[in-house]
C-alpha positions, 0 to 999 in steps of 0.5 A, spaced: 500 500 500 502 506 498 504 511 504 500 516 501 494 512 502 495 509 509 494 516 513 487 517 510 485 510 511 488 510 518 484 517 519 478 514 517 479 508 522 480 512 528 474 517 526 470 511 525 472 508 532 470 515 535 463 515 532 462 509 535 464 511 542 460 517 542 454 513 540 455 508 546 455 515 551 448 517 548 444 510 550 440 511 556 439 507 562 432 505 565 430 510 571 424 510 575 419 516 574 415 519 580 409 515 582 404 516 587 405 521 592 401 516 597 403 509 595 396 505 595 397 499 591 399 498 583 394 500 578 396 499 571 398 505 567 394 506 561 397 505 554 404 503 557 406 496 556 408 491 562 416 491 563 419 484 560 425 484 564 427 491 564 430 494 571 433 500 573 440 502 571 440 497 565 442 500 559 436 501 554 436 502 546 430 507 545 430 514 549 423 516 552 421 509 552 417 507 558 414 500 561 410 498 567 414 494 572 407 494 576 410 497 582 406 498 588 407 506 588 405 506 580 412 508 578 414 507 571 421 505 568 423 510 563 429 510 558 433 517 560 440 519 558 440 524 564 442 521 571 436 521 576 437 527 581 438 524 588 432 523 592 427 525 586 420 523 589 417 524 596 413 518 598 408 516 603 407 509 605 400 506 604 397 508 611 403 512 613 403 518 618 405 523 612 412 523 614 416 523 607 420 517 605 425 517 599 422 514 593 425 511 587 
C-alpha cells in the first residue's frame, strides 16, 4: 500500500472508532419516574406496556421509552440519558403518618 494512502485510511479508522464511542455515551439507562405521592397499591398505567425484564440502571436502546414494572407506588421505568437527581420523589407509605420517605 502506498504511504500516501495509509494516513487517510488510518484517519478514517480512528474517526470511525470515535463515532462509535460517542454513540455508546448517548444510550440511556432505565430510571424510575415519580409515582404516587401516597403509595396505595399498583394500578396499571394506561397505554404503557408491562416491563419484560427491564430494571433500573440497565442500559436501554430507545430514549423516552417507558414500561410498567407494576410497582406498588405506580412508578414507571423510563429510558433517560440524564442521571436521576438524588432523592427525586417524596413518598408516603400506604397508611403512613405523612412523614416523607425517599422514593425511587
